[in-house]
C-alpha positions as CSV (number, residue, x, y, z in Angstrom):
1,M,-29.8,114.8,-0.2
2,V,-30.6,114.2,-3.9
3,T,-26.9,114.0,-5.3
4,Q,-23.8,115.4,-4.1
5,I,-19.9,115.0,-4.6
6,I,-17.9,115.4,-1.3
7,E,-14.2,116.8,-2.3
8,L,-11.1,115.1,-0.1
9,E,-8.5,116.5,-2.2
10,K,-8.1,119.0,-5.0
11,P,-5.8,117.6,-7.5
12,K,-4.2,119.5,-10.4
13,L,-4.3,117.8,-13.5
14,K,-3.2,118.4,-17.0
15,N,-5.4,117.5,-19.8
16,P,-6.8,114.6,-17.9
17,I,-8.8,111.5,-19.5
18,F,-11.8,110.3,-17.8
19,I,-12.4,106.7,-17.3
20,E,-15.8,105.4,-16.2
21,G,-16.3,101.8,-14.7
22,L,-19.4,101.2,-12.5
23,P,-21.1,97.9,-11.7
24,G,-23.3,96.6,-14.7
25,V,-23.6,93.3,-16.5
26,G,-20.7,91.0,-15.7
27,N,-19.4,93.8,-13.6
28,V,-16.9,94.4,-16.6
29,G,-16.4,97.9,-16.1
30,R,-16.5,98.0,-12.4
31,I,-13.9,95.1,-12.5
32,A,-11.5,96.8,-15.4
33,A,-11.5,100.4,-13.8
34,G,-11.0,99.3,-10.2
35,Y,-8.1,97.0,-11.1
36,L,-6.7,99.8,-13.5
37,A,-7.0,102.3,-10.5
38,E,-5.5,99.7,-8.0
39,E,-2.5,98.9,-10.3
40,L,-1.6,102.4,-10.7
41,K,-1.9,103.3,-7.0
42,A,-4.5,106.1,-8.0
43,V,-5.4,108.4,-5.3
44,K,-9.0,108.8,-4.2
45,F,-10.1,112.5,-4.3
46,A,-13.8,112.6,-4.2
47,E,-17.0,110.7,-3.2
48,L,-20.3,111.0,-5.3
49,L,-23.5,110.2,-2.8
50,S,-26.8,110.3,-4.1
51,S,-30.3,109.3,-2.7
52,H,-31.0,107.4,-6.1
53,F,-28.7,104.5,-4.9
54,M,-31.0,101.9,-2.7
55,P,-31.8,103.2,0.6
56,F,-29.4,100.9,3.0
57,I,-26.1,100.4,4.1
58,L,-23.9,97.5,4.6
59,L,-22.1,96.3,7.6
60,H,-18.6,94.8,7.2
61,Q,-17.9,91.9,9.8
62,N,-16.4,94.3,12.3
63,S,-20.0,96.2,12.2
64,V,-18.4,99.4,10.5
65,A,-21.0,100.7,8.4
66,H,-20.5,100.8,4.4
67,V,-22.7,103.8,2.3
68,L,-23.1,103.1,-1.1
69,K,-21.1,105.7,-3.1
70,N,-19.3,106.3,-6.3
71,E,-15.6,107.2,-6.0
72,F,-13.3,109.4,-8.1
73,Y,-9.3,108.6,-8.2
74,Y,-6.7,110.6,-10.4
75,W,-3.3,109.6,-11.4
76,K,-0.6,111.6,-13.0
77,A,1.3,110.7,-15.7
78,K,4.8,109.6,-15.3
79,K,6.2,110.0,-18.6
80,K,5.9,111.0,-22.3
81,G,3.3,109.8,-24.2
82,Q,0.9,109.5,-21.2
83,R,-1.9,111.7,-19.7
84,D,-3.2,112.4,-16.3
85,L,-6.2,110.3,-15.5
86,I,-9.7,110.5,-13.5
87,I,-10.8,107.1,-12.8
88,L,-14.7,106.5,-11.5
89,I,-15.6,103.5,-9.9
90,G,-18.6,102.7,-7.3
91,D,-20.9,100.4,-5.6
92,S,-23.9,101.1,-7.5
93,Q,-26.0,103.2,-10.3
94,S,-29.2,104.8,-10.0
95,T,-32.4,102.8,-9.4
96,T,-34.3,105.4,-11.3
97,Q,-34.6,106.9,-14.7
98,E,-34.5,110.3,-13.1
99,G,-31.3,109.6,-11.1
100,H,-29.6,108.0,-13.9
101,Y,-29.6,111.5,-16.0
102,E,-29.1,113.6,-12.4
103,I,-26.0,111.6,-11.6
104,V,-24.5,111.8,-15.1
105,E,-24.9,115.2,-15.3
106,T,-23.4,116.0,-12.1
107,I,-20.4,113.9,-13.1
108,L,-20.1,115.7,-16.2
109,N,-20.1,119.2,-14.5
110,Y,-17.8,117.9,-12.2
111,I,-15.0,116.4,-14.5
112,K,-15.3,119.6,-16.5
113,K,-13.4,121.6,-14.0
114,F,-10.3,119.7,-14.5
115,G,-10.4,120.4,-18.0
116,V,-11.6,116.7,-19.3
117,K,-11.9,116.8,-23.1
118,E,-11.8,112.9,-23.7
119,M,-13.3,110.0,-21.9
120,F,-13.9,106.2,-22.0
121,T,-16.6,104.5,-20.2
122,L,-16.6,100.7,-19.7
123,G,-19.0,98.3,-19.5
124,G,-20.5,94.5,-20.6
125,L,-22.5,93.5,-23.6
126,S,-24.8,90.5,-22.9
127,I,-24.7,88.0,-26.0
128,G,-26.2,85.2,-23.7
129,E,-23.5,82.8,-23.8
130,Q,-19.7,82.3,-22.6
131,V,-17.1,82.7,-25.4
132,K,-13.5,81.9,-24.8
133,E,-12.2,85.2,-26.7
134,P,-14.6,87.9,-25.9
135,K,-14.6,90.8,-28.2
136,V,-14.2,94.6,-27.4
137,V,-17.2,96.3,-28.8
138,G,-17.2,100.3,-29.4
139,A,-19.6,103.0,-29.6
140,A,-18.4,106.6,-29.9
141,N,-19.9,110.1,-29.6
142,D,-17.8,111.3,-32.4
143,E,-17.0,110.0,-35.8
144,S,-13.2,110.9,-35.8
145,L,-12.6,108.5,-32.6
146,I,-13.8,105.4,-34.6
147,K,-11.1,106.0,-37.2
148,K,-8.7,106.9,-34.2
149,Y,-9.2,103.9,-32.2
150,S,-9.9,101.2,-34.3
151,K,-6.3,100.1,-34.8
152,Y,-6.6,99.0,-31.1
153,G,-8.8,96.1,-32.3
154,I,-11.9,97.6,-31.3
155,D,-15.2,96.4,-33.0
156,F,-17.0,99.6,-34.0
157,D,-19.2,97.5,-36.9
158,S,-21.6,95.9,-34.2
159,G,-23.9,98.9,-33.6
160,G,-27.1,96.8,-34.4
161,K,-25.7,94.1,-31.9
162,V,-25.5,96.6,-29.3
163,G,-28.8,98.5,-29.8
164,T,-28.9,100.3,-26.5
165,I,-26.4,101.0,-23.6
166,V,-28.6,101.6,-20.6
167,G,-26.8,103.4,-17.6
168,A,-23.7,105.7,-16.8
169,S,-21.7,104.0,-19.5
170,G,-23.7,104.9,-22.4
171,L,-25.5,108.3,-20.8
172,L,-22.2,109.7,-20.2
173,I,-20.7,109.6,-23.8
174,G,-24.3,110.6,-25.1
175,F,-24.5,113.6,-23.1
176,G,-20.7,114.2,-23.1
177,K,-20.6,115.9,-26.4
178,Y,-23.0,118.6,-25.2
179,H,-20.2,119.3,-22.7
180,G,-17.4,119.4,-25.2
181,I,-16.3,116.0,-24.4
182,K,-15.4,113.3,-27.0
183,G,-16.2,109.6,-25.6
184,V,-15.7,105.9,-26.6
185,C,-17.6,103.1,-24.7
186,L,-15.8,99.8,-24.3
187,L,-17.8,97.0,-24.3
188,G,-16.6,93.4,-23.3
189,E,-18.9,90.3,-24.5
190,T,-20.3,88.6,-21.8
191,S,-22.8,85.6,-21.0
192,G,-24.9,88.5,-19.2
193,F,-25.3,87.4,-15.8
194,P,-25.2,90.5,-13.4
195,I,-24.1,89.0,-10.5
196,I,-21.6,86.7,-11.9
197,P,-18.3,88.8,-12.5
198,D,-16.7,88.0,-15.8
199,H,-12.8,88.8,-15.2
200,R,-11.8,87.4,-18.6
201,S,-14.1,89.8,-20.6
202,A,-13.0,92.5,-18.2
203,E,-9.2,91.7,-19.1
204,V,-10.0,92.1,-22.3
205,V,-11.5,95.4,-22.2
206,L,-8.7,96.5,-19.9
207,K,-5.8,95.1,-22.1
208,V,-7.1,97.7,-25.0
209,L,-7.7,100.3,-22.6
210,I,-3.7,100.4,-21.4
211,K,-2.8,100.4,-24.9
212,I,-4.6,103.5,-25.6
213,L,-3.6,105.2,-22.3
214,N,0.0,104.0,-22.7
215,V,0.3,102.6,-19.4
216,Q,1.8,99.3,-18.3
217,I,0.3,96.9,-15.6
218,D,0.1,93.3,-15.1
219,T,-3.3,92.0,-15.8
220,S,-2.5,88.2,-14.9
221,K,-3.6,88.9,-11.3
222,I,-7.1,90.0,-12.2
223,E,-8.9,86.8,-11.6
224,K,-7.6,86.9,-8.0
225,K,-8.5,90.3,-7.4
226,V,-12.2,89.4,-8.8
227,K,-12.6,86.5,-6.3
228,E,-11.3,88.8,-3.4
229,M,-14.0,91.8,-4.2
230,E,-16.8,88.8,-5.4
231,E,-18.1,88.2,-1.9
232,F,-18.8,91.9,-1.5
233,M,-20.3,92.6,-4.9
234,K,-22.4,89.7,-4.7
235,K,-23.8,91.1,-1.2
236,I,-24.4,94.3,-2.5
237,E,-26.5,93.0,-5.5
238,S,-28.3,90.3,-3.7
239,V,-29.6,93.2,-0.9
240,E,-30.4,95.2,-4.0
241,M,-32.3,92.5,-5.9
242,K,-34.4,91.9,-2.5
243,A,-35.1,95.4,-2.0
244,I,-36.2,95.6,-5.8
245,S,-38.4,92.8,-5.5
246,Q,-40.1,94.3,-2.5
247,L,-40.6,97.7,-4.2
248,L,-42.0,96.0,-7.3
249,K,-44.5,94.0,-5.3
250,A,-45.4,97.2,-3.4
251,Q,-46.3,99.0,-6.8
252,K,-47.9,98.1,-9.9
253,P,-45.7,98.5,-13.0
254,K,-46.0,101.6,-14.7
255,E,-43.3,101.3,-17.3
256,E,-41.3,99.0,-19.5
257,K,-38.1,97.3,-18.0
258,L,-34.6,98.0,-19.4
259,T,-32.7,94.7,-19.4
260,Y,-29.3,96.3,-20.3
261,I,-27.2,98.1,-17.6
262,G,-23.6,99.0,-19.0
């Protein structure tokens, strides 16, 4: 196996918007997308498995095995002014550069089948310190989107501050344009500690996103939900860090490390 998608259901969707939120700095994207999917009661319809994820399984307290995966959820629009949604959340991103490109290409080819023409990717922007009111910084693969979404309070003038977006959040909008999919990456300012979930940053990203999507959800419970999932997220990250450390000790460094993953 390299990368594959296992379908559990084949939903019929009309002009859906794709939302991506995978683990990264502050787990901002993962928290925001996961909370959105839960509050909307979105339905899981597919799983992405890849040998580019870390080679281990997690055991729950009841000894049930958990394989690292990404999950696709769908939600059908309920009223005028809304669009159907496809939401991608998951346990991990690729641990290899080749894997990032392969997984992103697999995702793009898959969501195209549902007629996706627009996407929002979610992540954290490491600024090295905590802020009381984090900003949402944006990047887009089409200039028309900057004009369209600036009214939602997204800062599109900080490209120099961002510099690079490593991982799925950046690659999806970067390669999305070659698939005919316009995309915006929403980055919440965060202190930059990957193992510490930043619910405050995730909340500001989520509030911007739900305005754009014209959906109503209660964001007041986000801190409580983060605490509930924190132990599981930290367990994954802790095991990954140990595994990466062992691999680095066994191999000579061949390439420059990248410090930011959206």
